[in-house]
SEKOLFI-120900 format. One record per residue (C-alpha): x, y, z; residue number from 1; residue in one letter. Coordinates in Angstrom, 3 decimals. Each point is the difference from the previous one (the first is absolute). Example, Ala and Ser with C-alpha at 12.3 -4.5 7.8 and 13.67 -1.06 7.14 Angstrom:
BEGIN
xx yy zz seq type
12.300 -4.500 7.800 1 A
1.370 3.440 -0.660 2 S
//
This chain:
BEGIN
xx yy zz seq type
-0.052 -0.070 -0.023 1 X
1.435 3.442 -0.886 2 X
0.402 2.767 2.405 3 X
-2.611 2.054 -1.752 4 X
-2.714 -2.597 0.099 5 X
1.033 -0.984 3.706 6 X
-0.636 3.819 1.216 7 X
-3.164 0.234 -2.109 8 X
-1.398 -3.117 1.619 9 X
1.066 1.306 3.436 10 X
-1.806 2.998 -0.353 11 X
-3.089 -1.552 -1.686 12 X
-0.365 -2.948 2.293 13 X
-1.638 1.977 3.081 14 X
-2.248 1.831 -2.252 15 X
-1.374 -3.360 -1.354 16 X
-0.213 -1.143 3.464 17 X
-1.976 2.883 1.229 18 X
-2.696 -0.584 -2.913 19 X
-0.186 -3.536 0.679 20 X
-0.477 0.268 3.676 21 X
-2.604 2.743 -0.472 22 X
-1.969 -2.141 -2.651 23 X
0.006 -3.132 2.469 24 X
-0.322 1.913 3.163 25 X
-3.260 -1.624 0.806 26 X
1.529 -3.384 0.433 27 X
2.230 0.012 3.027 28 X
2.330 -3.041 -1.067 29 X
0.471 1.122 -3.576 30 X
0.814 3.624 1.091 31 X
2.545 -0.895 2.550 32 X
1.758 -2.482 -2.335 33 X
-0.067 2.665 -2.794 34 X
1.493 2.465 2.478 35 X
2.705 -2.323 1.019 36 X
0.911 -1.347 -3.437 37 X
0.210 3.537 -1.389 38 X
2.307 1.111 2.846 39 X
2.085 -2.964 -0.181 40 X
0.295 0.343 -3.692 41 X
1.105 3.628 0.454 42 X
2.564 -1.024 2.591 43 X
1.487 -2.714 -2.270 44 X
0.227 2.557 -2.787 45 X
1.749 2.431 2.030 46 X
2.312 -2.501 1.362 47 X
0.850 -1.195 -3.745 48 X
0.735 3.701 -0.829 49 X
2.338 0.192 3.047 50 X
1.719 -3.188 -0.937 51 X
0.592 1.052 -3.650 52 X
1.311 3.470 1.147 53 X
2.215 -1.764 2.488 54 X
1.558 -2.236 -2.864 55 X
0.688 3.049 -2.106 56 X
-3.150 0.416 -2.241 57 X
0.392 3.401 -2.039 58 X
-1.919 3.076 1.335 59 X
-3.422 -0.009 -1.521 60 X
-2.248 3.050 -0.294 61 X
-3.707 -0.056 -1.043 62 X
-1.913 3.134 -1.091 63 X
-3.568 -0.363 1.148 64 X
-1.237 3.294 -1.577 65 X
1.215 3.238 -1.349 66 X
-2.581 2.786 0.909 67 X
2.267 2.785 -1.140 68 X
3.112 -0.079 -2.438 69 X
2.404 0.440 2.754 70 X
-1.987 -1.954 2.735 71 X
0.236 -3.780 0.286 72 X
-1.989 -2.301 2.425 73 X
2.657 -2.748 0.226 74 X
1.338 -2.711 2.208 75 X
3.392 -1.516 -0.042 76 X
2.064 -2.950 1.844 77 X
1.556 2.020 2.885 78 X
1.328 -2.291 2.871 79 X
-1.292 1.769 2.952 80 X
-3.631 0.169 -1.532 81 X
-0.057 -3.604 -1.027 82 X
1.136 -1.129 3.409 83 X
-2.777 2.043 1.542 84 X
-2.643 -1.179 -2.446 85 X
1.171 -3.580 1.022 86 X
-0.483 0.710 3.587 87 X
-3.545 1.572 -0.526 88 X
-1.032 -2.959 -1.933 89 X
1.159 -2.654 2.415 90 X
-1.377 1.956 2.861 91 X
-3.480 0.340 -1.651 92 X
-0.025 -3.734 -0.800 93 X
0.170 -0.701 3.416 94 X
-2.643 2.585 0.881 95 X
-2.317 -1.892 -2.216 96 X
0.418 -3.101 2.076 97 X
-0.626 1.619 3.281 98 X
-2.982 1.785 -1.505 99 X
-1.895 -3.103 -0.613 100 X
-0.261 -0.505 3.846 101 X
-0.776 3.693 0.821 102 X
-2.846 0.439 -2.573 103 X
-1.605 -3.016 1.484 104 X
-0.227 1.845 3.342 105 X
-0.673 3.491 -1.386 106 X
-3.649 -0.108 -1.321 107 X
-0.018 3.901 -0.407 108 X
2.850 -0.088 -2.453 109 X
-0.527 -0.130 -3.834 110 X
2.877 -2.428 -0.782 111 X
-0.505 -0.141 -3.753 112 X
0.537 3.677 -0.562 113 X
2.711 0.257 2.557 114 X
2.008 -2.794 -1.434 115 X
-0.456 1.278 -3.689 116 X
1.299 3.448 1.373 117 X
2.799 -1.741 1.673 118 X
1.007 -1.703 -3.218 119 X
-0.156 3.289 -1.847 120 X
2.167 1.617 2.499 121 X
2.649 -2.642 -0.400 122 X
0.054 0.746 -3.658 123 X
0.242 3.820 0.717 124 X
2.852 -0.943 2.254 125 X
1.802 -1.814 -2.472 126 X
-0.413 2.699 -2.644 127 X
1.321 2.752 2.558 128 X
2.937 -2.111 1.179 129 X
1.180 -0.545 -3.668 130 X
-0.907 3.584 -1.090 131 X
2.771 1.348 -2.277 132 X
-0.749 3.827 0.776 133 X
-1.674 2.080 2.379 134 X
-3.307 0.618 -1.894 135 X
-0.441 -3.831 -0.243 136 X
0.560 -0.229 3.679 137 X
-2.497 2.793 0.809 138 X
-2.737 -1.566 -2.047 139 X
0.343 -3.385 1.626 140 X
0.199 1.630 3.397 141 X
-3.176 1.977 -0.610 142 X
-1.637 -3.171 -1.123 143 X
1.199 -1.733 3.262 144 X
-1.582 2.829 2.131 145 X
-3.264 -0.563 -1.863 146 X
-0.011 -3.833 0.567 147 X
1.054 0.255 3.626 148 X
-2.763 2.484 0.649 149 X
-2.454 -2.476 -1.615 150 X
1.273 -2.821 2.312 151 X
-0.224 2.104 3.154 152 X
-3.708 0.784 -1.082 153 X
-0.805 -3.607 -0.347 154 X
-1.470 -0.362 3.463 155 X
-3.340 1.317 -0.100 156 X
-0.158 2.458 3.027 157 X
0.227 3.702 0.422 158 X
3.489 -0.247 1.578 159 X
1.486 -1.822 -3.009 160 X
-1.374 2.724 -2.322 161 X
1.471 2.741 2.188 162 X
3.275 -1.664 -0.008 163 X
0.139 -0.527 -3.804 164 X
-0.895 3.572 -0.622 165 X
2.660 1.138 2.372 166 X
2.753 -2.003 -1.378 167 X
-1.006 0.702 -3.511 168 X
0.098 3.738 0.695 169 X
3.248 -0.067 1.656 170 X
1.891 -2.016 -2.382 171 X
-1.614 1.581 -3.192 172 X
0.661 3.423 1.228 173 X
3.620 -0.649 0.640 174 X
0.518 -1.728 -3.313 175 X
-1.541 2.889 -2.012 176 X
0.956 2.892 2.103 177 X
3.705 -1.122 0.672 178 X
0.851 -2.931 -2.228 179 X
-1.221 0.977 -3.399 180 X
1.494 3.502 0.015 181 X
3.289 -1.305 1.122 182 X
-0.054 -2.651 -2.760 183 X
-0.458 2.592 -2.614 184 X
2.679 2.140 1.226 185 X
2.410 -2.942 -0.001 186 X
-0.995 -0.701 -3.509 187 X
0.638 3.631 -0.918 188 X
3.499 0.550 1.544 189 X
1.322 -3.594 -0.643 190 X
-1.517 -0.327 -3.397 191 X
-0.961 -3.580 1.005 192 X
-2.128 -1.835 2.469 193 X
1.762 -3.403 -0.433 194 X
1.209 -1.816 3.136 195 X
3.609 -0.239 -0.297 196 X
2.785 -1.433 2.248 197 X
1.776 2.866 1.787 198 X
-2.871 2.356 -0.740 199 X
-0.946 2.480 -2.784 200 X
0.136 3.572 1.913 201 X
3.557 -0.029 0.931 202 X
1.660 3.012 -1.531 203 X
-3.212 1.260 -1.499 204 X
-1.586 1.640 3.175 205 X
1.314 2.236 2.967 206 X
-0.155 -1.244 3.405 207 X
-3.148 2.215 0.815 208 X
-1.993 -1.367 -2.797 209 X
1.182 -3.497 0.950 210 X
-1.194 0.432 3.417 211 X
-3.292 1.174 -1.029 212 X
-0.624 -2.747 -2.534 213 X
1.179 -2.515 2.526 214 X
-2.393 1.179 2.656 215 X
-2.943 -0.066 -2.540 216 X
0.806 -3.435 -1.343 217 X
0.330 -1.566 3.439 218 X
-3.021 1.477 1.678 219 X
-1.765 -0.316 -3.323 220 X
0.224 -3.841 0.330 221 X
-2.462 0.157 3.275 222 X
-0.465 -3.719 -0.234 223 X
3.273 -0.103 1.919 224 X
-1.821 1.468 3.087 225 X
2.834 2.440 0.679 226 X
-0.796 2.536 2.460 227 X
-2.139 2.208 -0.482 228 X
-1.953 -2.327 -2.400 229 X
-0.196 -3.005 2.303 230 X
-3.542 0.273 1.374 231 X
-1.538 -1.700 -2.887 232 X
1.277 -3.452 1.148 233 X
-1.280 -0.069 3.383 234 X
-3.442 1.303 -1.389 235 X
-0.186 -3.523 -1.578 236 X
0.064 -2.143 2.867 237 X
-3.396 -1.534 -0.386 238 X
0.590 -1.350 -3.456 239 X
-0.050 -3.848 -0.775 240 X
3.036 -2.004 0.474 241 X
1.150 -0.314 -3.610 242 X
-0.481 3.815 -0.471 243 X
2.252 0.498 3.165 244 X
2.654 -2.139 -1.244 245 X
-0.344 1.707 -3.562 246 X
0.465 3.425 1.795 247 X
2.792 -0.772 2.499 248 X
2.103 -2.549 -2.008 249 X
-0.666 -0.179 -3.597 250 X
-1.466 2.977 -1.841 251 X
-0.505 2.677 2.727 252 X
2.929 1.459 2.083 253 X
2.409 -2.519 -1.849 254 X
-0.690 1.528 -3.451 255 X
0.356 3.447 1.325 256 X
3.258 -0.626 1.559 257 X
1.234 -1.924 -3.285 258 X
-0.852 3.011 -2.032 259 X
1.993 2.360 2.179 260 X
3.004 -2.310 -0.081 261 X
-0.146 -0.563 -3.757 262 X
-0.328 3.916 -0.475 263 X
2.907 0.604 2.482 264 X
2.298 -2.524 -1.588 265 X
-0.959 0.493 -3.817 266 X
-1.159 3.479 -0.308 267 X
2.326 1.804 2.597 268 X
2.864 -2.420 0.422 269 X
2.385 -0.089 3.014 270 X
2.342 2.775 -1.356 271 X
-2.993 2.476 -0.164 272 X
-1.583 -1.149 3.226 273 X
3.277 0.867 1.746 274 X
-0.201 3.579 -1.090 275 X
-3.590 0.292 0.729 276 X
-0.853 1.599 3.145 277 X
-3.616 -1.157 0.409 278 X
1.299 -3.614 -0.371 279 X
1.246 0.324 3.442 280 X
-3.112 1.866 1.142 281 X
-2.110 -2.868 -1.329 282 X
2.185 -2.511 1.820 283 X
-0.564 1.806 3.202 284 X
-3.627 0.039 -0.799 285 X
-0.041 -3.760 -0.495 286 X
2.005 -0.824 3.126 287 X
-2.447 2.029 2.161 288 X
-2.920 -1.766 -1.620 289 X
1.654 -3.410 0.959 290 X
0.529 1.198 3.634 291 X
-3.599 1.550 0.091 292 X
-2.038 -2.831 -1.511 293 X
1.924 -2.754 1.953 294 X
-0.839 1.798 3.147 295 X
-3.606 0.411 -1.141 296 X
-0.050 -3.792 -0.875 297 X
1.426 -0.935 3.327 298 X
-2.910 1.704 1.641 299 X
-2.515 -2.163 -1.987 300 X
-1.801 -2.929 1.622 301 X
-1.989 -0.703 -3.136 302 X
2.202 -2.608 -1.880 303 X
-0.981 1.300 -3.471 304 X
0.514 3.507 1.070 305 X
3.553 -0.635 1.279 306 X
0.840 -1.751 -3.326 307 X
-1.238 2.761 -2.060 308 X
1.856 2.645 1.784 309 X
3.088 -1.900 0.037 310 X
-0.387 -0.346 -3.912 311 X
0.236 3.844 -0.139 312 X
3.232 -0.172 2.243 313 X
1.537 -2.658 -2.113 314 X
-0.711 1.556 -3.327 315 X
1.332 3.442 1.223 316 X
3.362 -2.063 0.616 317 X
-0.036 -0.863 -3.750 318 X
-0.431 3.711 -1.025 319 X
2.750 0.960 2.581 320 X
2.251 -2.543 -2.023 321 X
-1.022 1.641 -3.428 322 X
0.966 3.302 1.259 323 X
3.663 -1.081 0.873 324 X
2.289 0.564 -2.731 325 X
1.508 -3.458 0.137 326 X
-0.715 -3.267 -2.001 327 X
0.448 -1.897 3.202 328 X
-2.852 1.946 1.436 329 X
-2.046 -0.454 -3.241 330 X
0.616 -3.643 0.190 331 X
-0.910 -0.228 3.903 332 X
-3.228 1.897 -0.753 333 X
-0.968 -2.479 -2.855 334 X
0.776 -2.962 2.252 335 X
-2.142 1.632 2.763 336 X
-2.805 0.386 -2.455 337 X
-0.011 -3.656 -0.800 338 X
0.385 -0.986 3.581 339 X
-2.741 2.260 0.952 340 X
-2.353 -1.471 -2.545 341 X
0.464 -3.607 1.125 342 X
0.329 0.755 3.628 343 X
-3.254 2.114 0.027 344 X
-1.968 -2.391 -2.219 345 X
0.636 -2.891 2.745 346 X
-0.890 2.545 2.882 347 X
-3.145 1.292 -1.556 348 X
-1.152 -3.368 -1.266 349 X
0.734 -1.527 3.507 350 X
-1.891 2.844 1.559 351 X
-2.866 -0.811 -2.328 352 X
0.135 -3.844 1.174 353 X
-0.025 0.941 3.517 354 X
-2.926 2.350 -0.503 355 X
-1.998 -2.421 -2.152 356 X
0.604 -3.039 2.099 357 X
0.285 1.038 3.399 358 X
-1.337 3.472 0.119 359 X
3.192 1.381 1.393 360 X
0.716 3.493 -1.300 361 X
2.234 1.508 2.861 362 X
3.671 -0.572 0.765 363 X
-0.945 -0.229 3.632 364 X
-2.266 -2.962 -0.781 365 X
2.700 -2.179 -1.366 366 X
1.367 -1.633 3.145 367 X
0.420 -3.807 -0.339 368 X
-0.914 -0.071 -3.595 369 X
3.467 -1.338 -1.075 370 X
-0.875 -3.328 1.685 371 X
-3.038 -0.381 -1.821 372 X
1.068 1.369 -3.525 373 X
3.860 -0.426 -0.145 374 X
0.257 -0.030 -3.731 375 X
-1.866 3.375 -0.254 376 X
1.740 1.611 2.897 377 X
3.402 -1.500 -1.376 378 X
-0.705 1.949 -3.301 379 X
-0.949 3.176 1.729 380 X
3.207 -0.134 1.944 381 X
1.989 -0.356 -2.946 382 X
-1.743 2.896 -1.669 383 X
0.445 2.123 3.176 384 X
3.753 -0.837 0.236 385 X
0.659 0.702 -3.559 386 X
-1.763 3.481 0.160 387 X
2.236 0.892 3.073 388 X
2.896 -0.876 -1.995 389 X
1.565 -3.072 1.691 390 X
1.672 -2.870 -1.919 391 X
-0.234 -2.592 -1.548 392 X
-2.913 1.862 -1.764 393 X
-0.113 2.269 -2.875 394 X
-0.915 3.061 1.998 395 X
3.592 -0.043 1.554 396 X
1.644 0.276 -3.274 397 X
-2.061 2.938 -1.029 398 X
0.709 1.745 3.158 399 X
3.597 -0.826 -0.035 400 X
0.306 1.441 -3.640 401 X
-1.853 3.170 0.856 402 X
2.297 0.459 3.171 403 X
2.997 -0.530 -2.305 404 X
-1.337 2.685 -2.541 405 X
-0.510 2.394 2.937 406 X
3.523 -0.566 1.341 407 X
1.505 0.502 -3.576 408 X
-1.838 3.552 -0.186 409 X
1.098 1.086 3.500 410 X
-3.604 0.247 1.238 411 X
0.989 -0.626 3.790 412 X
-2.930 1.371 1.685 413 X
-2.406 -1.662 -2.424 414 X
1.820 -3.344 0.343 415 X
-0.202 0.346 3.811 416 X
-3.840 0.596 -0.451 417 X
-0.103 -2.783 -2.440 418 X
1.198 -2.390 2.621 419 X
-2.372 1.309 2.411 420 X
-2.985 -0.491 -2.459 421 X
0.857 -3.796 0.084 422 X
-0.782 0.082 3.842 423 X
-3.305 1.694 -0.637 424 X
-0.787 -2.874 -2.575 425 X
0.945 -2.598 2.726 426 X
-2.145 1.331 2.486 427 X
-2.860 0.298 -2.033 428 X
0.013 -3.176 -1.894 429 X
1.814 -2.312 2.368 430 X
-2.965 0.392 2.394 431 X
-1.995 -2.440 -2.509 432 X
2.116 -3.136 0.462 433 X
0.842 0.821 3.554 434 X
-3.574 0.410 0.897 435 X
-0.777 -3.468 -1.598 436 X
2.886 -1.826 1.446 437 X
0.334 1.298 3.351 438 X
-0.440 -2.665 2.775 439 X
-3.246 0.395 1.849 440 X
-2.344 1.205 -2.681 441 X
-3.163 -2.246 0.172 442 X
-0.806 0.033 -3.748 443 X
-3.523 -0.825 0.749 444 X
-1.243 2.291 -2.885 445 X
1.830 -2.468 -2.257 446 X
-1.011 -3.250 1.439 447 X
-2.391 -2.035 -2.134 448 X
-0.104 2.805 -2.788 449 X
2.007 -1.151 -2.870 450 X
1.509 2.649 -2.179 451 X
-0.620 0.245 -3.793 452 X
2.393 -2.341 -1.565 453 X
0.575 1.944 -3.311 454 X
0.820 3.185 1.919 455 X
2.360 -1.774 2.321 456 X
1.710 -1.617 -3.011 457 X
0.401 3.237 -1.824 458 X
1.578 1.732 3.212 459 X
2.209 -2.953 0.356 460 X
1.188 0.117 -3.639 461 X
0.597 3.803 -0.217 462 X
2.125 -0.220 3.238 463 X
1.828 -3.105 -1.217 464 X
1.331 2.175 -2.927 465 X
1.884 2.380 2.336 466 X
2.785 -2.262 1.207 467 X
0.473 -1.400 -3.657 468 X
0.419 3.526 -1.367 469 X
2.227 0.863 2.745 470 X
2.580 -2.367 -1.679 471 X
-0.885 1.096 -3.373 472 X
0.248 3.879 0.582 473 X
3.368 0.165 -1.540 474 X
-1.525 -1.264 -3.226 475 X
-2.807 2.488 0.114 476 X
2.494 2.936 0.473 477 X
1.874 -1.234 -2.890 478 X
-3.317 -0.287 -2.157 479 X
-1.164 3.446 0.761 480 X
3.558 1.824 -0.089 481 X
-0.423 1.226 -3.410 482 X
-3.202 1.932 1.040 483 X
1.446 1.498 3.105 484 X
3.575 0.736 -1.148 485 X
1.634 -2.659 2.209 486 X
//
């Protein structure tokens, strides 16, 4: 199969899946099988693309449309984007497995439309990840905002409608008021919008213009939930489990942080970032966001609320790595992005299993759970430890690489704060396994109440990937090095 055909199939498979799922949505078994098969096929295609690229396949670019003579909507085989598309496809495949249990216990949710929108979102993520230029990224990003807002509103109540309107308003306003003008100015001064290793703005703009453009682009990707555009994510706390995983681990904050990382490395580049004053300012904003949202997460007894606030903290750490003018920091940020996706999928699906099977929604109610559900709480323990950054789990490599990048650029104060942030994460997330495995907890809430098997299996699989990828981290860094300038 040629690279062109493979890329076309990768972009098309989720769209076909969305259509099929919508058509057969009345029949639960057919709907669930179609959703799983489509997500699995997309993951297989993304894996094939990554393998062929690793084996030295030629760079391939596909023009999807040419709305204006000098404006192309195009995708191309770029390593960091291909790796991110693979992660998203694998995670959504796992979510389709967990969703079968969730939908059986959630009669007020419309599963057909939600799964169709999830498949559509996966296709939009693939297109955004492989975007060849800023305009293509913008169009797929806006499409994702629309799809995600539709998924938030799939629960038929006034709270869901308000959350969808608020999310849509914040993300669209940031995109059109900040992102679009900045993209237009980049095109004007650089003469191109094409993502290029090392950046396209170096030598074409002064430091003041670079600072203004950087702030507009970073804050314009409000899906990253960077302060002050973070409030939309906690507003979605009541969404169904598949939507929660999508927003926290697949196509929500993850995609916003990915866009910022790609813009930092392939529009600005490390040389220009080092000269841009506001790169340091945004790094400080990110580190402040990590500290603040970690502290808020620590104060939440509601399990899902704690995980959502910790998502903001972890993605702010990715933005921090993107703003540091160092390939090591960028590599660390990308590994943190991968680790966060897997860990948060395990944590949120695990929280969903506890809610659906045992009616447990609070951290304080987890006592004794480890004896009754060792597999699930073992998975949650791995996910929490990886997020904190302890070996031998993927999150540890990401934190180490980011710290190395901070050390290279002389950011002593930020480096100290970065270490302190790990302690915040430890306090917020370690309480989950600590409560479950602390001797003395009676665990009566779990006795005789089996947890949903598909959800437990999903959490275990997502967590099991973290130690595996710890030992494959060097290969991941080598694969994405052409994108980040390493």
